[in-house]
C-alpha positions as CSV (number, residue, x, y, z in Angstrom):
1,M,79.2,104.4,119.0
2,E,80.5,105.8,115.7
3,S,84.3,105.8,115.0
4,Q,86.0,109.0,116.0
5,L,87.9,108.8,112.7
6,W,84.7,108.8,110.6
7,P,85.1,112.5,109.7
8,A,88.6,111.7,108.3
9,A,87.4,108.6,106.5
10,R,84.4,110.5,105.1
11,R,86.8,113.0,103.6
12,N,88.8,110.3,101.9
13,F,85.6,108.7,100.5
14,I,84.5,112.1,99.1
15,A,87.9,112.7,97.5
16,A,88.0,109.2,96.1
17,L,84.5,109.4,94.6
18,L,85.3,112.8,92.9
19,L,88.5,111.4,91.4
20,F,86.7,108.4,90.2
21,V,84.6,110.6,88.0
22,V,87.7,111.3,85.9
23,T,88.2,107.6,85.3
24,I,84.5,107.0,84.4
25,V,84.2,109.9,81.9
26,I,87.3,108.9,80.0
27,G,86.2,105.2,80.2
28,I,82.7,106.0,78.8
29,L,84.0,108.0,75.9
30,N,86.7,105.4,75.1
31,G,84.3,102.5,75.5
32,L,81.8,104.0,73.1
33,D,84.6,104.5,70.5
34,V,83.8,108.2,70.3
35,Y,87.2,109.2,71.7
36,S,90.6,107.7,71.6
37,P,92.6,109.1,74.5
38,D,96.3,109.8,74.1
39,H,98.7,107.8,76.2
40,D,98.9,110.4,79.0
41,T,95.1,110.6,79.3
42,L,94.8,106.8,79.2
43,I,97.3,106.5,82.0
44,T,95.5,109.2,83.9
45,H,92.3,107.1,83.5
46,V,94.1,104.1,85.0
47,H,95.7,105.8,87.9
48,A,92.7,108.0,88.8
49,G,90.9,104.7,89.2
50,T,93.6,102.5,90.9
51,L,95.0,105.2,93.1
52,G,92.5,108.1,93.2
53,W,89.5,105.8,93.7
54,I,90.6,102.4,95.0
55,T,93.7,103.2,97.1
56,M,92.2,106.4,98.6
57,G,89.0,104.5,99.3
58,V,90.9,101.7,101.0
59,S,92.8,104.2,103.1
60,G,89.4,105.5,104.3
61,I,88.3,102.0,105.2
62,A,91.7,101.5,107.0
63,L,91.0,104.6,109.2
64,L,87.7,103.1,110.2
65,M,89.0,99.5,110.6
66,F,92.1,100.3,112.6
67,G,90.6,103.3,114.5
68,G,87.7,101.1,115.5
69,K,85.1,102.2,118.0
70,R,87.5,102.5,121.0
71,M,88.1,105.9,122.6
72,L,91.0,107.7,121.0
73,S,93.0,110.5,122.4
74,R,92.9,114.0,120.9
75,E,96.4,113.3,119.5
76,E,95.3,110.1,117.9
77,V,92.3,111.8,116.2
78,S,94.5,114.6,115.0
79,R,97.0,112.1,113.6
80,G,94.3,110.4,111.7
81,N,93.1,113.7,110.2
82,T,96.6,114.6,109.2
83,L,97.1,111.2,107.5
84,S,93.8,111.7,105.7
85,W,94.9,115.0,104.2
86,A,98.4,113.7,103.4
87,I,97.2,110.8,101.3
88,I,94.5,112.8,99.6
89,T,97.1,115.5,98.6
90,A,99.8,113.0,97.6
91,I,97.5,110.9,95.4
92,T,95.8,113.9,93.8
93,L,99.2,115.4,92.9
94,Y,100.4,112.0,91.5
95,V,97.3,111.6,89.3
96,A,97.8,115.2,88.1
97,A,101.4,114.4,87.2
98,F,100.3,111.6,84.9
99,F,97.8,113.9,83.1
100,A,100.5,116.6,82.8
101,G,102.8,114.3,80.8
102,D,104.9,116.4,78.3
103,R,102.9,119.5,79.1
104,I,105.5,120.2,81.9
105,P,109.1,120.5,80.7
106,G,111.6,118.1,82.2
107,D,111.0,114.7,80.5
108,R,108.1,113.7,82.8
109,I,110.3,114.0,85.9
110,Q,107.1,115.0,87.8
111,R,106.0,111.4,87.9
112,P,109.0,110.0,90.0
113,I,109.0,113.2,92.1
114,F,105.3,112.9,93.2
115,G,105.6,109.1,93.2
116,T,108.3,109.5,95.8
117,V,106.1,111.8,97.8
118,L,103.3,109.3,97.8
119,F,105.8,106.5,98.7
120,L,106.7,108.4,101.8
121,V,103.1,108.9,102.8
122,V,102.4,105.2,102.2
123,I,105.3,104.4,104.6
124,W,103.8,106.8,107.2
125,F,100.4,105.2,106.8
126,L,101.9,101.8,107.3
127,T,103.5,102.8,110.5
128,W,100.1,104.1,111.7
129,L,98.5,100.8,110.8
130,W,101.1,98.8,112.7
131,R,100.8,101.0,115.8
132,N,97.0,100.8,115.9
133,H,97.1,97.1,115.1
134,R,99.2,96.5,118.2
135,S,97.2,98.8,120.4
136,A,93.9,97.3,119.4
137,G,94.5,94.4,121.8
138,E,92.4,91.7,120.1
139,P,93.8,90.1,116.9
140,S,91.8,90.5,113.7
141,V,91.9,88.6,110.4
142,A,90.7,91.7,108.5
143,R,93.3,94.0,110.0
144,L,96.1,91.5,109.3
145,G,95.0,91.2,105.7
146,L,94.8,95.0,105.2
147,M,98.2,95.5,106.8
148,L,99.7,92.9,104.5
149,A,97.9,94.5,101.6
150,W,99.5,97.9,102.5
151,I,103.0,96.3,102.6
152,S,102.3,95.0,99.1
153,L,101.3,98.5,98.1
154,L,104.6,99.7,99.4
155,I,106.4,97.2,97.2
156,G,104.4,98.2,94.2
157,A,105.1,101.8,94.9
158,V,108.9,101.1,94.8
159,F,108.4,99.5,91.4
160,G,106.3,102.4,90.3
161,I,109.0,104.9,91.1
162,V,111.5,102.8,89.2
163,L,109.1,102.8,86.2
164,G,108.7,106.6,86.5
165,I,112.4,107.2,86.5
166,Y,112.9,104.7,83.6
167,T,110.2,106.4,81.5
168,S,111.6,109.8,82.3
169,Q,115.3,109.2,81.9
170,G,115.5,106.1,79.8
171,E,117.6,104.6,82.5
172,V,117.7,104.1,86.3
173,P,121.0,105.1,88.0
174,G,122.7,102.0,89.6
175,L,120.6,99.5,87.6
176,D,121.4,97.9,84.2
177,D,118.8,98.2,81.5
178,D,117.5,94.6,81.8
179,T,117.0,94.9,85.6
180,A,115.3,98.3,85.4
181,T,113.0,97.0,82.7
182,A,112.1,93.9,84.8
183,I,111.4,96.0,87.9
184,A,109.2,98.4,85.8
185,D,107.3,95.5,84.3
186,A,106.7,94.1,87.8
187,H,104.7,97.3,88.9
188,P,101.3,96.4,87.4
189,P,101.1,92.8,88.8
190,A,102.5,94.0,92.1
191,M,99.6,96.4,92.4
192,V,96.8,94.1,91.1
193,I,97.8,90.7,92.4
194,G,99.8,91.8,95.5
195,F,97.8,94.7,96.8
196,L,94.2,94.6,95.4
197,I,93.4,90.9,96.1
198,L,94.6,91.2,99.7
199,A,92.8,94.5,100.2
200,A,89.6,93.0,98.7
201,V,89.6,89.9,100.9
202,A,90.4,92.0,104.0
203,V,87.5,94.3,103.4
204,I,85.2,91.3,102.7
205,E,86.3,89.8,106.0
206,W,85.6,93.1,107.7
207,L,82.1,93.4,106.3
208,F,81.2,89.8,106.9
209,R,82.8,89.4,110.4
210,G,83.8,92.7,111.8
211,D,87.3,93.7,113.0
212,R,87.4,91.5,116.1
213,S,87.2,88.0,114.6
214,W,90.2,85.7,114.5
215,S,90.8,82.2,113.2
216,R,93.8,80.3,112.0
217,A,92.1,79.6,108.8
218,G,91.5,83.3,108.2
219,A,95.1,84.2,109.0
220,T,96.4,81.4,106.8
221,Q,94.2,82.6,103.9
222,M,95.8,86.1,104.2
223,W,99.4,84.8,104.3
224,L,98.8,82.6,101.3
225,L,97.7,85.6,99.3
226,F,100.7,87.7,100.5
227,V,103.2,84.9,99.6
228,A,101.5,84.6,96.2
229,G,102.0,88.3,95.5
230,V,105.7,88.1,96.5
231,M,106.2,85.1,94.2
232,V,104.6,87.0,91.3
233,N,106.9,90.0,92.0
234,V,110.0,87.7,92.2
235,G,108.9,86.0,89.0
236,F,108.7,89.2,87.0
237,I,111.9,90.7,88.3
238,T,114.0,87.5,87.8
239,G,112.4,86.5,84.5
240,L,111.0,83.3,86.1
241,E,107.3,84.2,85.3
242,E,106.6,80.8,83.8
243,E,108.1,78.9,86.8
244,L,106.4,81.0,89.5
245,L,103.1,82.2,88.1
246,G,101.6,78.7,88.3
247,P,102.4,78.0,92.0
248,A,101.4,81.6,92.9
249,N,98.1,81.1,91.2
250,G,97.7,77.8,93.1
251,L,98.1,79.6,96.4
252,M,95.5,82.2,95.4
253,I,93.0,79.5,94.4
254,V,93.5,77.8,97.8
255,A,93.0,81.1,99.6
256,I,89.8,82.1,97.7
257,V,88.3,78.7,98.2
258,M,89.0,79.1,101.9
259,L,87.3,82.5,101.9
260,V,84.2,81.1,100.1
261,A,84.0,78.1,102.4
262,R,84.4,80.2,105.5
263,S,81.8,82.7,104.3
264,W,79.3,80.2,102.9
265,S,76.5,81.4,105.2
266,Q,76.9,84.9,103.5
267,V,77.8,84.0,99.9
268,G,75.7,80.8,99.6
269,P,72.1,80.7,98.4
270,A,70.6,81.6,101.8
271,G,72.8,84.8,102.0
272,W,71.4,86.2,98.7
273,R,68.0,86.6,100.2
274,D,69.2,89.8,101.8
275,S,68.7,92.5,99.2
276,G,70.1,95.3,101.3
277,T,73.6,96.8,101.3
278,G,74.9,93.3,102.3
279,V,74.6,92.4,98.6
280,Y,77.7,94.4,97.8
281,P,80.4,92.2,99.4
282,R,78.5,89.1,98.1
283,L,78.8,90.5,94.5
284,S,82.4,91.4,95.1
285,T,83.1,87.8,96.2
286,A,81.4,86.4,93.1
287,F,83.5,88.7,90.9
288,L,86.6,87.7,92.8
289,V,86.0,84.1,91.8
290,V,85.5,85.3,88.2
291,Y,88.8,87.2,88.4
292,L,90.6,84.1,89.6
293,V,89.1,82.0,86.8
294,L,90.2,84.6,84.2
295,G,93.6,84.8,85.8
296,T,94.0,81.0,85.7
297,V,93.2,81.0,82.0
298,L,95.7,83.7,81.3
299,I,98.5,82.1,83.3
300,A,97.8,78.7,81.7
301,R,98.1,80.3,78.3
302,I,101.3,82.1,79.2
303,V,103.0,79.2,80.9
304,S,102.1,76.8,78.0
305,G,103.4,79.2,75.4
306,A,100.0,79.6,73.7
307,M,100.1,83.4,74.5
308,D,103.1,85.7,73.9
309,I,102.7,88.7,76.2
310,D,104.8,90.8,73.8
311,A,102.6,90.0,70.8
312,I,99.0,89.5,72.0
313,T,96.0,89.3,69.7
314,D,92.9,91.5,70.0
315,A,91.1,88.7,71.7
316,E,93.9,88.2,74.2
317,E,94.0,91.9,74.9
318,G,90.3,91.7,75.5
319,L,90.8,88.9,77.9
320,L,93.5,90.9,79.8
321,L,91.2,94.0,80.0
322,T,88.3,91.9,81.2
323,F,90.6,90.4,83.8
324,D,91.6,93.9,85.0
325,H,88.1,95.3,85.0
326,S,86.7,92.4,86.9
327,M,89.0,93.4,89.7
328,F,88.8,97.2,89.4
329,I,85.0,97.4,89.0
330,G,83.5,94.0,89.8
331,V,85.5,93.5,93.0
332,M,86.9,96.7,94.4
333,T,84.4,99.3,93.2
334,L,81.4,97.3,94.3
335,L,83.2,96.7,97.6
336,L,84.0,100.3,98.2
337,F,80.4,101.3,97.3
338,G,79.2,98.7,99.7
339,V,81.3,100.1,102.6
340,I,80.0,103.7,101.9
341,A,76.4,102.5,101.5
342,S,76.5,100.5,104.7
343,R,77.8,103.5,106.6
344,L,75.1,105.7,105.1
345,H,72.2,103.3,105.1
346,G,73.0,100.5,107.5
347,G,71.6,97.2,106.3
348,G,68.8,98.9,104.4
349,R,68.8,99.9,100.8
350,T,67.8,102.9,98.7
351,T,66.8,103.3,95.0
352,V,70.4,104.5,94.3
353,D,71.8,101.3,95.9
354,R,69.6,99.2,93.7
355,I,70.7,101.1,90.6
356,V,74.4,100.5,91.5
357,Y,74.2,96.9,92.5
358,W,72.1,95.9,89.4
359,G,73.5,98.3,86.8
360,V,77.3,97.8,87.5
361,P,77.4,94.0,87.4
362,L,75.1,93.6,84.4
363,G,77.0,96.3,82.5
364,L,80.3,94.8,83.4
365,V,79.2,91.4,82.1
366,A,78.2,92.9,78.7
367,F,81.4,94.9,78.6
368,G,83.5,91.9,79.2
369,I,81.7,89.8,76.6
370,G,82.4,92.6,74.1
371,L,86.1,92.7,75.0
372,M,86.7,89.0,74.8
373,T,84.7,88.4,71.6
374,V,86.1,91.6,70.0
375,E,82.5,92.7,69.3
376,A,81.8,96.4,69.6
377,L,78.0,96.1,70.3
378,P,78.1,94.4,73.8
379,K,80.9,96.8,74.8
380,R,78.9,99.9,73.6
381,I,75.9,98.6,75.6
382,G,77.8,97.7,78.7
383,T,80.0,100.9,78.9
384,P,77.2,103.4,79.3
385,V,75.2,101.1,81.7
386,I,78.3,100.8,84.0
387,G,79.1,104.5,83.7
388,T,75.6,105.8,84.3
389,A,75.0,103.5,87.3
390,L,78.4,104.6,88.8
391,L,77.8,108.3,88.2
392,I,74.3,108.1,89.8
393,G,75.9,106.3,92.8
394,I,78.7,108.8,93.0
395,G,76.4,111.8,92.9
396,A,74.0,110.5,95.5
397,Y,76.7,109.2,97.9
398,V,78.8,112.4,97.7
399,M,75.8,114.5,98.6
400,E,75.0,112.3,101.5
401,L,78.7,112.3,102.7
402,V,79.0,116.1,102.4
403,R,75.9,116.6,104.5
404,G,77.6,114.9,107.4
405,S,77.8,111.7,109.4
406,T,75.8,108.5,109.1
407,T,72.1,108.3,109.7
408,P,70.7,107.1,113.0
409,A,69.5,104.0,111.3
410,A,72.9,103.3,109.9
411,R,74.5,103.9,113.3
412,S,72.2,101.5,115.1
413,Q,72.7,98.9,112.4
414,A,76.5,99.2,112.6
415,E,76.4,98.5,116.3
416,V,74.6,95.1,115.8
417,P,77.3,92.4,115.9
418,R,77.9,90.7,112.6
419,P,77.5,86.9,112.4
420,Y,80.7,84.9,112.7
421,A,81.1,82.2,110.1
422,G,84.2,80.3,111.0
């Protein structure tokens, strides 16, 4: 039985894929060094990816995960559809506000205005998640993780609104300059470390084990990641980054080691024999480990004083960008493509799937090498490879999604219970 919220989720996936095109086009031109975007365009590139693509895509997954395959009332289906339209509209307007920049009079006031609108939609979505989590009956590690991720998103949204007000007005009413700056600086790590890692692990759990599996180890793994995100937020707000980043990173290492150990039947050598759509969450798990390694190197350099975040070198900036892109593309993009591909193709694979899950990782590796070595050639090779593979995937998946629901083969595959691995 297909989820009754599949039409709403499908709408979110289509909108997310279309907004992702904005990020890709700007990224290709910038990566090839043929275009240097201004600040507003660069920030649009970032937010069309992190909000328009990733957050909107995760909201589509949440509709499927929390809606499940249980029978929903007409009111529940209507509420899911309304939520879908609300988050699509709020995110699209917010991304447009970044692109508008100074083109709209009013000192960029459109950013905190539409940021607040999105903040309210995020709260509304969280209440829907909580209500459906309680009514689902059986506990689920995946649902717990995604709900904690959404709470982290809410925290990051608050910081984002403060950042928008501070950028617009030069001050935040009721806050002194140092506090406003600290909260604004906490926005990026709150989104990347607090929200994205938890969201990624929750979706990996869902793809590997479904939405009805529960274990204490799985729940512990999610809470460790949530606490780590809170510690990072507190560290940036209080100026205690050096004291708290290390312990927070330690918690993340423990949680990801637990994920890999619990999922060894899927991510170990035997699991890689499957060359169908199941390869996507395996690749995402591998890049999650890469992300954690890069993050550990960065934190060690910051804590030891070897790296001054306010005066970074080109190589250090390359390391930071590789760190970010390993999460945005290597983990989240492959994971979202994996969810869409599995809904469309079941456990099978198409030529487009092969292009995506070969082209994106290989291009990302070349791109990262170019960034970290400050060499233009690997970056100029990797950028078009990533971009071309992504655009082919987007074009094919959007056409399939627009045509309608999943294929009969995908539906039958989706109904086969996933193996439980601890």
